[in-house]
C-alpha positions in Angstrom: 92.2 96.0 105.5 95.6 95.2 104.4 97.0 91.9 106.3 99.7 93.0 109.1 101.7 89.9 107.4 102.1 91.8 104.0 103.4 94.8 105.9 105.7 92.8 107.7 107.1 90.9 105.0 106.9 93.4 102.0 107.2 96.6 103.4 108.8 98.2 100.4 105.9 96.5 98.4 103.1 98.4 100.6 104.9 101.8 100.6 104.5 101.9 96.8 101.4 101.0 96.4 100.1 103.4 99.1 102.4 105.9 97.6 100.8 105.3 94.2 97.2 105.8 95.9 98.3 109.3 96.8 98.0 108.5 100.3 100.8 109.3 103.1 100.9 106.6 105.7 104.0 105.6 108.0 104.4 102.3 106.9 107.6 102.0 109.1 105.9 103.3 112.2 103.3 100.7 112.0 105.7 97.7 111.4 107.5 99.0 114.5 104.6 98.7 116.6 104.1 95.3 115.1 107.5 94.4 115.9 107.1 95.5 119.6 104.0 93.9 119.9 105.3 90.2 118.8 108.1 90.9 121.3 105.8 91.4 124.0 103.6 88.3 123.0 106.8 86.3 122.8 107.9 87.5 126.4 104.4 87.0 127.8 104.4 83.5 126.2 107.8 82.4 128.0 106.8 83.9 131.3 103.5 81.6 131.2 105.6 78.8 130.7 107.6 79.7 133.4 104.3 80.1 135.6 103.3 76.5 134.9 106.7 75.2 135.6 107.0 77.1 138.9 103.5 75.7 139.6 104.6 72.1 139.4 107.4 72.7 142.0 104.9 73.7 144.7 103.5 70.0 145.4 107.3 68.4 145.5 108.4 71.4 147.7 105.4 70.7 150.3 106.2 66.9 150.0 109.6 67.6 151.0 108.8 70.1 153.8 110.6 72.5 151.9 109.5 76.5 152.2 107.0 77.4 149.3 107.1 81.0 150.1 109.9 81.8 147.7 108.0 79.9 144.6 104.6 81.5 145.9 106.4 84.9 145.8 108.3 84.2 142.1 104.8 83.0 140.8 103.1 86.2 142.0 105.8 88.4 140.6 105.3 86.4 137.0 101.7 86.7 137.2 102.1 90.4 137.6 104.2 90.8 135.0 102.1 88.7 132.6 98.9 91.0 133.1 101.2 94.0 132.5 102.1 92.3 129.2 98.6 91.2 128.5 97.5 94.8 128.9 100.1 96.2 126.9 99.8 93.8 124.0 96.0 94.3 124.0 96.3 98.3 123.6 99.2 97.9 121.0 96.9 95.4 119.2 94.2 98.0 119.1 96.6 100.8 117.8 97.9 98.4 115.0 94.3 97.6 114.1 93.1 101.1 114.1 95.9 102.1 112.0 95.6 99.5 109.4 91.8 101.0 108.8 93.6 104.1 107.2 95.7 102.1 104.7 94.1 102.0 101.3 94.2 99.1 99.3 97.1 98.6 97.0 96.2 98.9 93.4 96.4 95.6 91.7 99.6 94.6 89.4 97.8 95.6 86.3 96.2 99.0 87.5 97.9 101.9 85.6 100.0 104.1 88.0 99.1 107.5 87.9 97.9 110.5 90.1 95.2 112.7 88.2 92.4 111.8 86.2 94.6 112.8 83.2 96.6 109.5 83.8 93.1 107.3 83.3 93.4 105.1 80.2 90.3 104.7 78.1 89.9 101.0 77.1 87.0 101.2 74.7 84.0 103.0 73.5 80.7 101.7 72.3 78.2 103.7 69.9 78.3 107.1 68.7 77.4 110.4 69.8 74.1 111.5 68.0 74.2 114.3 65.1 71.3 116.7 65.9 69.8 118.9 63.1 69.3 121.6 65.8 71.4 122.7 69.1 70.7 120.5 72.1 69.6 122.1 75.2 70.7 120.9 78.6 68.7 118.8 80.8 67.7 121.5 83.0 66.3 123.5 80.3 64.4 120.6 78.9 62.9 119.1 82.2 61.5 122.8 83.4 60.0 123.0 80.1 58.2 119.7 80.3 57.6 120.1 84.0 59.4 116.9 84.6 61.8 118.0 87.3 61.2 120.8 89.6 64.3 122.6 90.7 63.5 125.7 92.5 60.8 123.8 94.7 63.6 121.0 95.5 65.5 124.0 96.3 62.8 125.2 98.8 62.2 121.6 100.3 65.7 120.3 101.1 68.4 123.0 99.6 70.6 123.1 96.9 72.0 119.9 95.3 68.5 118.3 95.3 65.8 117.0 92.8 62.0 116.7 92.6 60.7 114.7 89.9 57.3 115.3 89.0 54.8 113.5 86.4 56.7 111.7 83.7 59.8 112.7 85.2 59.1 110.6 88.2 57.4 107.7 85.9 60.8 107.6 84.0 63.0 107.2 87.1 61.1 104.6 88.4 61.0 103.1 84.7 64.7 102.9 84.8 65.1 101.7 88.3 62.6 98.6 87.5 64.2 98.2 83.8 67.5 97.4 85.4 66.5 95.5 88.1 64.4 93.0 85.9 67.7 93.2 83.6 69.9 92.2 86.0 67.7 89.3 87.6 66.7 87.6 84.2 69.5 88.3 82.0 72.8 88.5 84.8 71.6 86.0 87.6 71.6 88.7 90.2 69.2 88.0 93.2 67.3 91.2 94.0 67.4 92.4 97.5 65.7 95.6 99.2 68.2 96.7 102.2 68.2 99.3 104.8 68.9 102.6 103.8 70.6 103.7 106.9 73.7 101.4 108.6 75.8 101.3 111.5 79.4 102.0 112.2 80.5 98.8 111.5 79.0 98.4 108.3 80.4 101.5 107.3 84.0 100.6 108.3 83.5 97.1 106.8 83.4 98.6 103.4 86.0 101.3 103.9 83.8 104.4 104.2 84.8 105.0 107.7 86.8 105.9 109.5 88.8 107.8 106.8 85.7 109.5 104.9 83.3 110.1 107.7 83.0 113.7 107.2 81.5 113.1 103.5 78.9 110.8 105.3 75.3 111.9 106.5 75.4 110.7 110.1 72.9 110.7 112.7 74.6 111.1 115.8 72.1 110.3 118.4 71.7 107.0 116.8 75.3 106.6 115.5 73.7 105.5 112.3 74.6 106.7 108.8 72.3 107.1 105.5 74.1 105.1 102.8 76.4 106.4 100.1 75.7 103.4 98.1 74.0 100.1 98.4 77.4 98.5 98.1 77.6 99.1 102.4 74.2 97.2 103.4 74.7 94.5 100.5 78.1 93.6 101.2 77.6 93.5 104.7 75.0 90.8 104.4 77.9 88.2 105.2 79.8 90.0 107.8 81.2 87.5 110.2 80.0 84.5 108.0 81.9 81.6 106.6 80.3 80.6 103.4 80.7 77.4 101.6 82.5 77.5 98.6 80.3 75.5 96.7 77.8 78.6 97.2 80.1 80.9 95.3 79.9 83.1 93.5 77.0 85.1 94.9 75.3 88.0 92.6 73.3 90.4 94.5 71.5 93.6 93.1 70.0 96.5 95.1 68.0 99.6 94.4 68.6 102.5 96.7 68.7 105.9 97.1 72.3 107.2 98.1 73.2 110.0 100.1 76.4 112.1 99.8 77.4 115.1 101.5 80.5 116.1 99.3 78.4 116.2 96.1 78.4 119.8 94.8 81.8 120.4 96.2 84.0 123.4 94.7 81.3 124.6 93.0 81.4 121.9 90.4 78.1 121.1 88.4 75.9 122.9 90.8 73.1 123.3 88.3 70.6 120.4 87.2 71.2 116.8 88.0 74.9 116.2 87.4 76.1 116.5 91.1 73.4 116.1 93.8 73.3 115.1 97.2 70.5 112.4 97.0 70.6 110.1 94.0 69.1 106.6 92.9 71.2 103.6 91.9 70.9 99.9 91.0 74.1 98.3 92.6 75.6 94.8 91.8 77.7 93.0 94.4 79.2 90.0 94.2 81.2 87.6 96.6 83.7 85.3 94.7 87.0 83.1 94.8 90.0 84.6 94.5 91.1 82.8 91.6 88.1 84.1 89.7 87.6 87.5 90.8 89.1 89.7 87.9 87.2 87.3 85.3 84.2 88.1 87.2 85.1 92.1 87.0 85.0 91.8 83.5 81.6 90.0 83.6 80.4 92.8 86.3 81.4 95.6 83.5 79.8 93.9 80.6 76.5 93.5 82.9 76.7 97.4 83.3 77.3 97.8 79.8 74.4 96.1 78.6 71.9 98.5 80.5 73.4 101.1 78.2 73.6 99.4 74.9 70.0 98.5 75.5 68.9 101.8 75.9 71.2 103.1 72.6 73.3 105.2 74.7 76.7 106.3 73.4 79.6 105.3 76.3 83.1 105.0 76.8 85.2 103.1 79.5 87.8 104.4 81.4 90.6 102.2 83.5 91.3 104.4 86.5 94.9 105.3 87.6 96.2 104.4 90.9 95.6 107.8 92.2 92.2 107.9 90.8 90.4 104.6 92.3 88.7 104.6 95.6 90.2 103.8 98.8 89.1 100.2 99.2 89.5 99.4 95.5 92.4 97.3 93.9 91.2 97.9 90.3 88.4 100.0 88.8 86.5 100.6 85.6 84.2 103.7 85.1 81.5 103.9 82.7 80.7 107.5 81.1 78.2 108.3 78.8 77.8 111.2 76.5 75.3 114.1 77.4 75.3 116.3 74.2 73.1 119.5 76.2 76.1 120.0 78.7 79.0 118.8 76.4 80.1 116.6 79.3 81.2 113.0 79.6 79.1 111.4 82.6 80.1 109.1 85.0 77.3 106.5 85.4 79.0 103.3 87.0 82.1 102.1 88.8 83.0 98.4 88.4 85.7 97.6 91.3 87.4 94.5 92.5 88.4 95.1 95.9 90.3 91.7 96.3 90.1 90.6 100.0 90.2 94.1 101.3 86.7 94.3 102.3 86.6 90.8 103.5 89.3 91.3 106.0 87.6 94.1 107.5 84.2 92.2 107.4 85.8 88.8 108.5 83.8 87.4 105.6 85.6 83.9 104.7 84.4 80.5 102.8 85.6 77.0 103.3 86.1 74.2 100.5 84.6 70.9 101.1 87.5 68.7 102.5 89.6 71.6 103.7 90.1 72.6 107.1 91.1 76.3 107.0 89.2 79.1 105.5 90.0 81.9 103.1 88.8 85.2 102.4 86.3 85.9 99.6 86.9 88.7 96.9 84.1 91.1 96.9 83.4 93.4 93.7 80.6 95.8 93.0 79.6 98.0 90.1 76.7 100.3 89.5 74.2 98.8 87.4 73.6 101.8 86.7 73.2 105.2 88.3 70.8 107.7 88.5 70.3 110.9 88.0 73.0 110.9 85.5 71.4 108.2 83.3 68.3 110.2 83.3 70.2 113.3 82.3 71.8 111.3 79.5 68.5 110.2 78.2 66.7 113.5 78.2 69.7 114.8 76.1 70.3 112.5 73.8 66.5 111.7 73.2 65.5 115.1 72.9 63.6 116.3 69.9 63.5 119.7 68.1 60.0 120.7 69.7 61.5 120.1 72.7 59.8 116.7 73.5 61.6 113.6 74.6 61.6 110.3 73.0 61.9 107.2 75.0 63.8 104.5 74.1 61.9 101.3 73.1 63.1 99.1 76.4 61.6 101.6 78.6 58.0 102.1 76.7 56.7 98.8 78.6 57.5 100.7 81.8 56.1 103.8 80.7 52.7 102.1 79.9 53.3 102.1 76.3 54.1 105.9 76.3 56.7 106.4 73.5 57.5 110.2 74.3 57.4 112.8 77.1 55.7 115.9 76.1 54.6 119.2 78.1 51.4 118.3 80.4 48.4 120.2 78.9 
């Protein structure tokens, strides 16, 4: 959520940022509501002072034998008007807060300005695409032949956009999750948490999914709960409405969760296989940091995600997203994309974002430094560390062998009981 003072004091900056995010918001109308609200509050405060002054006249009037009826009448008039103003300012405050929930975060000063993914900027790449002595197959053919993902039965069970992992496919999925959790805990200093997979409306609003994107979420109306679209939601809400100690920052959390997204597979894109599905697994990294360190922390977050892919020997590239392609809540974002030779596509497996104080304002997460009276909002960051099923796809397609088997990257072999490759079940 943006600070109303920013709209009040720098409306042109806000308008430019909103436009860069490809969003249409009437900033002037919100500013007008704020101006009226402040005027009414000033009138209310003035009348309250008058009430206090009038009340002090009554004892003196009684002492002098004067008629206090006119004073009482005036006080009743003031009281009624103050009550009217209280109700009107309360309603205006609610309207302003609701309007603020629809305004996206402004892009950072270093975020490229652009409006489509063609305006994104490739920052760097790592590794080289594998040279095959045969034509690489897409993962759906490999997985079906090896009987490690059953697409037909998944559709029978749940409909299009789901996967049913079987045998070594299920083991590989579990191995990847365990490997990433261990890596981030041991090497990168994250505390593992295991959060709920359903959250309430306040939690979804806090991280920015609601109210704007409610139609993209899986909602359970009977309980007004939502299946999480990412672990970012429950994990970032751990400290909602809390004041943290400055000496406890930074705080690093990571969590494995399944993720649920209704928009997956929309518009007929990537509907085959595991590239775009309604349910997928992910290891998410979340940071709570001071404003002064947040952009350095973003680079470290990105490096933590890269370590996963480098250790698995996978060719990837890093894309800095332009203003029109970053999420509603992000100020700056990097995407990491893996090369999948079977489908001949770059597949996004991680988005590493700095939200600055946008989410913290919505969730009221602050910190206090020792010896200081006031509090400040923390900066929040998160990044996939990394997301499946696209990592699964990239491993299957990059490590496929000519006979249709899949070699397993060395770091995963201990998590697969020493297994070095996946072959068809006998």
